[in-house]
DSSP file (Angstrom, degrees, kcal/mol; ACC not computed):
  #  RESIDUE AA STRUCTURE BP1 BP2  ACC     N-H-->O    O-->H-N    N-H-->O    O-->H-N    TCO  KAPPA ALPHA  PHI   PSI    X-CA   Y-CA   Z-CA
    1    1 A M     >        0   0    0      0, 0.0     4,-2.5     0, 0.0     5,-0.2   0.000 360.0 360.0 360.0 -45.0   96.0  -17.0  -37.9
    2    2 A E  H  >  +     0   0    0      1,-0.2     4,-2.6     2,-0.2     5,-0.2   0.857 360.0  54.2 -62.8 -34.9   94.5  -19.9  -36.1
    3    3 A E  H  > S+     0   0    0      2,-0.2     4,-2.6     1,-0.2    -1,-0.2   0.923 109.5  46.6 -66.2 -43.4   92.9  -17.8  -33.5
    4    4 A I  H  > S+     0   0    0      2,-0.2     4,-2.9     1,-0.2     5,-0.2   0.937 113.5  49.1 -63.3 -45.6   91.2  -15.6  -36.0
    5    5 A R  H  X S+     0   0    0     -4,-2.5     4,-2.6     1,-0.2     5,-0.2   0.928 112.6  48.0 -58.4 -46.2   89.9  -18.6  -37.9
    6    6 A H  H  X S+     0   0    0     -4,-2.6     4,-2.2     2,-0.2    -2,-0.2   0.928 114.2  45.0 -62.5 -46.9   88.6  -20.2  -34.7
    7    7 A V  H  X S+     0   0    0     -4,-2.6     4,-2.5     2,-0.2    -2,-0.2   0.912 113.6  50.8 -65.0 -42.8   86.8  -17.0  -33.5
    8    8 A L  H  X S+     0   0    0     -4,-2.9     4,-2.7    -5,-0.2    -2,-0.2   0.940 112.0  46.2 -60.5 -48.3   85.4  -16.4  -37.0
    9    9 A L  H  X S+     0   0    0     -4,-2.6     4,-2.2    -5,-0.2    -1,-0.2   0.871 112.8  49.8 -66.3 -36.0   84.0  -20.0  -37.3
   10   10 A A  H  X S+     0   0    0     -4,-2.2     4,-2.1    -5,-0.2    -1,-0.2   0.913 111.6  49.4 -66.1 -41.6   82.6  -19.9  -33.8
   11   11 A H  H  X S+     0   0    0     -4,-2.5     4,-2.4     1,-0.2    -2,-0.2   0.928 112.2  47.8 -61.1 -45.9   80.9  -16.5  -34.6
   12   12 A L  H  X S+     0   0    0     -4,-2.7     4,-3.2     2,-0.2     5,-0.3   0.873 107.4  55.8 -65.9 -36.7   79.5  -18.0  -37.8
   13   13 A D  H  X S+     0   0    0     -4,-2.2     4,-2.1     2,-0.2    -1,-0.2   0.943 111.8  43.2 -59.6 -47.3   78.2  -21.1  -36.0
   14   14 A D  H  X S+     0   0    0     -4,-2.1     4,-2.2     2,-0.2    -2,-0.2   0.904 114.2  52.4 -61.7 -41.2   76.3  -18.9  -33.6
   15   15 A H  H  X S+     0   0    0     -4,-2.4     4,-2.7     2,-0.2     5,-0.3   0.924 109.7  46.8 -61.6 -48.0   75.2  -16.7  -36.5
   16   16 A Y  H  X S+     0   0    0     -4,-3.2     4,-2.1     1,-0.2     8,-0.2   0.881 112.5  51.0 -64.3 -38.5   73.8  -19.7  -38.6
   17   17 A R  H  < S+     0   0    0     -4,-2.1    -1,-0.2    -5,-0.3    -2,-0.2   0.897 114.0  44.0 -65.2 -39.5   72.0  -21.1  -35.5
   18   18 A F  H  < S+     0   0    0     -4,-2.2    -2,-0.2    -5,-0.2    -1,-0.2   0.943 127.7  26.0 -71.5 -48.9   70.3  -17.7  -34.8
   19   19 A Y  H  < S-     0   0    0     -4,-2.7     4,-0.4     1,-0.2    -2,-0.2   0.622 112.2-111.0 -91.6 -14.8   69.3  -16.8  -38.4
   20   20 A G     X  -     0   0    0     -4,-2.1     4,-1.9    -5,-0.3    -1,-0.2  -0.138  37.0 -77.7  93.1 161.0   69.0  -20.3  -39.9
   21   21 A M  H  > S+     0   0    0      3,-0.2     4,-1.6     2,-0.2    34,-0.2   0.889 125.1  42.9 -67.5 -41.2   71.3  -21.7  -42.5
   22   22 A D  H  > S+     0   0    0      2,-0.2     4,-1.5     1,-0.2    -1,-0.1   0.982 122.8  34.2 -72.5 -57.2   69.9  -20.0  -45.6
   23   23 A A  H  > S+     0   0    0     -4,-0.4     4,-2.6     1,-0.2     5,-0.3   0.891 116.7  58.2 -64.4 -37.9   69.5  -16.4  -44.3
   24   24 A G  H  X S+     0   0    0     -4,-1.9     4,-2.3     1,-0.2    -1,-0.2   0.877 102.7  52.8 -59.8 -39.0   72.5  -16.8  -42.1
   25   25 A A  H  X S+     0   0    0     -4,-1.6     4,-0.6    -5,-0.2    -1,-0.2   0.892 111.9  45.5 -65.1 -39.6   74.7  -17.6  -45.1
   26   26 A R  H >< S+     0   0    0     -4,-1.5     3,-0.7     1,-0.2     4,-0.3   0.935 117.6  42.5 -68.2 -45.4   73.6  -14.4  -46.8
   27   27 A I  H >X S+     0   0    0     -4,-2.6     3,-0.9     1,-0.2     4,-0.6   0.808 103.4  68.1 -71.9 -29.4   73.9  -12.2  -43.7
   28   28 A A  H 3X S+     0   0    0     -4,-2.3     4,-2.6    -5,-0.3     3,-0.4   0.717  78.2  82.4 -65.0 -22.0   77.3  -13.7  -42.7
   29   29 A R  H <X S+     0   0    0     -3,-0.7     4,-2.1    -4,-0.6    -1,-0.2   0.883  91.0  48.0 -54.3 -43.0   79.1  -12.3  -45.7
   30   30 A K  H <> S+     0   0    0     -3,-0.9     4,-1.7    -4,-0.3    -1,-0.3   0.863 111.4  50.8 -68.6 -33.5   79.6   -8.9  -44.0
   31   31 A H  H  X S+     0   0    0     -4,-0.6     4,-1.7    -3,-0.4    -2,-0.2   0.907 109.2  50.4 -68.7 -41.2   80.9  -10.5  -40.9
   32   32 A I  H  X S+     0   0    0     -4,-2.6     4,-1.4     1,-0.2    -2,-0.2   0.900 108.4  53.6 -61.9 -40.7   83.4  -12.6  -42.8
   33   33 A A  H  X S+     0   0    0     -4,-2.1     4,-1.7    -5,-0.3    -1,-0.2   0.893 105.3  54.0 -61.6 -40.1   84.5   -9.4  -44.6
   34   34 A W  H  < S+     0   0    0     -4,-1.7    -1,-0.2     1,-0.2    -2,-0.2   0.900 109.4  47.6 -61.8 -40.7   85.2   -7.8  -41.2
   35   35 A Y  H  < S+     0   0    0     -4,-1.7    -1,-0.2     1,-0.2    -2,-0.2   0.788 120.6  36.2 -71.7 -27.1   87.4  -10.6  -40.0
   36   36 A T  H >< S+     0   0    0     -4,-1.4     3,-2.3    -3,-0.2    -2,-0.2   0.551  80.0 128.6-106.4  -8.9   89.4  -10.8  -43.2
   37   37 A K  T 3< S+     0   0    0     -4,-1.7     3,-0.1     1,-0.3    -3,-0.0  -0.222  80.7  12.4 -54.3 129.0   89.7   -7.1  -44.2
   38   38 A G  T 3  S+     0   0    0      1,-0.3    41,-3.3    40,-0.1    -1,-0.3   0.220  94.4 126.3  90.8 -14.4   93.3   -6.1  -44.9
   39   39 A L  B X  S-A   78   0A   0     -3,-2.3     3,-2.3    39,-0.3     4,-0.3  -0.427  76.4 -81.6 -75.6 154.0   94.7   -9.7  -44.9
   40   40 A V  T 3  S+     0   0    0     37,-2.0    -1,-0.1     1,-0.3    37,-0.1  -0.304 114.8   2.3 -55.9 127.4   96.8  -10.8  -47.9
   41   41 A G  T 3> S+     0   0    0     -3,-0.1     4,-2.0     1,-0.1    -1,-0.3   0.548  92.0 127.1  75.3   7.9   94.5  -11.9  -50.7
   42   42 A S  H <>  +     0   0    0     -3,-2.3     4,-2.9     1,-0.2     5,-0.2   0.803  63.0  60.4 -73.7 -27.4   91.3  -11.0  -48.8
   43   43 A A  H  > S+     0   0    0     -4,-0.3     4,-2.0     2,-0.2    -1,-0.2   0.951 111.0  41.2 -63.1 -46.7   89.8   -8.8  -51.5
   44   44 A A  H  > S+     0   0    0      2,-0.2     4,-2.2     1,-0.2    -2,-0.2   0.897 114.0  54.1 -65.9 -39.9   89.7  -11.7  -53.9
   45   45 A F  H  X S+     0   0    0     -4,-2.0     4,-2.6     1,-0.2    -2,-0.2   0.928 109.3  47.6 -58.8 -45.9   88.6  -14.0  -51.1
   46   46 A R  H  X S+     0   0    0     -4,-2.9     4,-2.0     2,-0.2    -1,-0.2   0.882 108.2  54.5 -66.8 -37.7   85.7  -11.8  -50.3
   47   47 A R  H  < S+     0   0    0     -4,-2.0     4,-0.3     1,-0.2    -1,-0.2   0.932 113.0  43.7 -59.4 -44.0   84.6  -11.5  -53.9
   48   48 A G  H >< S+     0   0    0     -4,-2.2     3,-1.5     1,-0.2     4,-0.5   0.891 109.5  56.7 -66.4 -39.4   84.5  -15.3  -54.1
   49   49 A M  H >< S+     0   0    0     -4,-2.6     3,-1.4     1,-0.3    -1,-0.2   0.857  98.4  61.5 -60.7 -35.9   82.7  -15.5  -50.7
   50   50 A N  T 3< S+     0   0    0     -4,-2.0    -1,-0.3     1,-0.3    -2,-0.2   0.626 100.5  55.5 -69.0 -11.3   79.9  -13.2  -52.1
   51   51 A Q  T <  S+     0   0    0     -3,-1.5     2,-0.3    -4,-0.3    -1,-0.3   0.565  86.8  97.4 -93.6 -11.3   79.2  -15.9  -54.7
   52   52 A L    <   -     0   0    0     -3,-1.4     3,-0.0    -4,-0.5    -3,-0.0  -0.600  50.1-172.3 -84.7 139.3   78.7  -18.7  -52.2
   53   53 A N        +     0   0    0     -2,-0.3     2,-0.3   -27,-0.0   -28,-0.2   0.526  58.4  59.8-110.0  -8.3   75.1  -19.5  -51.2
   54   54 A T  S  > S-     0   0    0    -29,-0.1     4,-2.0     1,-0.1     5,-0.1  -0.885  72.9-127.4-126.1 156.2   75.4  -22.0  -48.3
   55   55 A A  H  > S+     0   0    0     -2,-0.3     4,-2.6     1,-0.2     5,-0.2   0.869 111.9  56.7 -62.9 -37.7   77.0  -22.1  -44.9
   56   56 A V  H  > S+     0   0    0      1,-0.2     4,-2.1     2,-0.2    -1,-0.2   0.916 107.9  47.1 -62.1 -43.5   78.8  -25.3  -45.8
   57   57 A E  H  > S+     0   0    0      2,-0.2     4,-2.4     1,-0.2    -1,-0.2   0.898 111.9  51.3 -63.8 -40.8   80.4  -23.6  -48.8
   58   58 A Q  H  X S+     0   0    0     -4,-2.0     4,-2.5     2,-0.2    -2,-0.2   0.935 110.1  47.5 -62.9 -46.8   81.4  -20.6  -46.7
   59   59 A V  H  X S+     0   0    0     -4,-2.6     4,-2.4     1,-0.2    -1,-0.2   0.903 112.4  49.9 -62.9 -41.2   83.0  -22.7  -44.0
   60   60 A A  H  X S+     0   0    0     -4,-2.1     4,-2.2    -5,-0.2    -1,-0.2   0.908 111.3  49.0 -63.8 -41.5   85.0  -24.7  -46.6
   61   61 A A  H  X S+     0   0    0     -4,-2.4     4,-2.8     2,-0.2    -2,-0.2   0.892 110.7  50.6 -65.5 -39.8   86.2  -21.5  -48.3
   62   62 A I  H  X S+     0   0    0     -4,-2.5     4,-2.7     2,-0.2     5,-0.3   0.920 109.8  50.4 -63.3 -44.0   87.2  -20.1  -44.9
   63   63 A D  H  X S+     0   0    0     -4,-2.4     4,-1.8     1,-0.2    -2,-0.2   0.915 113.0  46.2 -61.4 -42.6   89.2  -23.2  -44.1
   64   64 A R  H  X S+     0   0    0     -4,-2.2     4,-2.3     2,-0.2    -2,-0.2   0.942 113.8  48.3 -63.9 -47.6   90.9  -23.1  -47.5
   65   65 A Y  H  X S+     0   0    0     -4,-2.8     4,-2.3     1,-0.2    -2,-0.2   0.942 115.2  42.6 -60.7 -50.4   91.7  -19.4  -47.2
   66   66 A F  H  X S+     0   0    0     -4,-2.7     4,-1.9     1,-0.2    -1,-0.2   0.806 110.8  57.7 -69.8 -27.3   93.1  -19.6  -43.7
   67   67 A G  H  X S+     0   0    0     -4,-1.8     4,-0.5    -5,-0.3    -1,-0.2   0.909 108.3  46.4 -63.5 -42.0   95.0  -22.8  -44.6
   68   68 A E  H >< S+     0   0    0     -4,-2.3     3,-1.1     1,-0.2     4,-0.2   0.911 112.2  50.6 -65.4 -42.3   96.7  -20.8  -47.4
   69   69 A L  H >< S+     0   0    0     -4,-2.3     3,-2.4     1,-0.3    -1,-0.2   0.844  98.4  65.8 -65.1 -32.8   97.5  -18.0  -45.0
   70   70 A S  H >< S+     0   0    0     -4,-1.9     3,-1.7     1,-0.3    -1,-0.3   0.728  85.9  72.4 -65.2 -18.1   99.0  -20.4  -42.5
   71   71 A G  T << S+     0   0    0     -3,-1.1    -1,-0.3    -4,-0.5    -2,-0.2   0.700  90.5  60.3 -64.3 -18.6  101.7  -21.1  -45.0
   72   72 A N  T <  S-     0   0    0     -3,-2.4     3,-0.3     1,-0.4    -1,-0.3   0.399 121.9-102.2 -86.7   1.8  102.9  -17.6  -44.1
   73   73 A G    <   -     0   0    0     -3,-1.7    -1,-0.4     1,-0.2     4,-0.1  -0.504  48.3 -57.5 103.4-176.7  103.4  -18.6  -40.5
   74   74 A A  S    S+     0   0    0     -2,-0.2     2,-0.2    -3,-0.1    -1,-0.2   0.555 107.2  91.0 -80.8  -8.3  101.4  -18.0  -37.4
   75   75 A R  S    S-     0   0    0     -3,-0.3     2,-0.2    -5,-0.1    -3,-0.1  -0.556  83.6-104.8 -91.6 153.9  101.5  -14.3  -37.7
   76   76 A L        -     0   0    0     -2,-0.2     2,-0.5   -37,-0.0    -1,-0.1  -0.490  28.3-157.9 -71.2 141.9   99.1  -12.0  -39.6
   77   77 A V        -     0   0    0     -2,-0.2   -37,-2.0    -4,-0.1     2,-0.3  -0.981   9.0-159.5-124.1 118.3  100.2  -10.7  -42.9
   78   78 A Y  B     -A   39   0A   0     -2,-0.5     2,-0.7   -39,-0.2   -39,-0.3  -0.700  12.7-135.0 -99.4 150.9   98.4   -7.6  -44.0
   79   79 A D    >   -     0   0    0    -41,-3.3     3,-1.2    -2,-0.3     4,-0.5  -0.901  11.1-168.2-107.4 106.7   98.2   -6.3  -47.6
   80   80 A D  T 3> S+     0   0    0     -2,-0.7     4,-0.5     1,-0.3     3,-0.4   0.758  87.5  59.9 -64.5 -24.7   98.9   -2.6  -47.9
   81   81 A N  H 3> S+     0   0    0      1,-0.2     4,-2.4     2,-0.2    -1,-0.3   0.653  84.7  79.3 -78.9 -15.2   97.7   -2.6  -51.5
   82   82 A E  H <> S+     0   0    0     -3,-1.2     4,-2.8     1,-0.2     5,-0.2   0.909  89.5  52.7 -62.1 -41.9   94.2   -3.9  -50.6
   83   83 A N  H  > S+     0   0    0     -4,-0.5     4,-1.9    -3,-0.4    -1,-0.2   0.896 111.0  47.6 -62.1 -38.8   93.0   -0.5  -49.5
   84   84 A A  H  X S+     0   0    0     -4,-0.5     4,-1.9     2,-0.2    -1,-0.2   0.904 111.3  51.3 -66.2 -41.0   94.1    1.0  -52.8
   85   85 A E  H  X S+     0   0    0     -4,-2.4     4,-1.5     1,-0.2    -2,-0.2   0.905 111.0  47.6 -62.4 -42.7   92.4   -1.9  -54.7
   86   86 A E  H  X S+     0   0    0     -4,-2.8     4,-1.1     1,-0.2    -1,-0.2   0.866 108.6  54.8 -68.0 -35.6   89.1   -1.3  -52.8
   87   87 A A  H  < S+     0   0    0     -4,-1.9     3,-0.3    -5,-0.2    -1,-0.2   0.888 108.2  49.2 -64.6 -38.4   89.2    2.4  -53.4
   88   88 A L  H  < S+     0   0    0     -4,-1.9    -1,-0.2     1,-0.2    -2,-0.2   0.841 109.1  52.8 -68.9 -32.5   89.5    1.8  -57.1
   89   89 A A  H  <        0   0    0     -4,-1.5    -1,-0.2     1,-0.2    -2,-0.2   0.715 360.0 360.0 -75.1 -20.5   86.6   -0.6  -57.1
   90   90 A A     <        0   0    0     -4,-1.1    -1,-0.2    -3,-0.3    -2,-0.2   0.475 360.0 360.0 -75.8 360.0   84.3    1.9  -55.3
């Protein structure tokens, strides 16, 4: 979990620097979705992420989400129901 969180935050740091904080926060949403797709609770996390408007809010939300996931141990936990949930939402 920690490795994904670290790589995601490093990617976003580069992303915010390249695009700027405002545009970077809007564009970053799809990148955040790629890193979290399939993880437990990630559909709800991404819905919430799409409501955040600043890079600071995004980083704080990522820290909270991965902090919650770390309670499951150092291993990734995937949610088999997420794909069904996303199919129903489409």
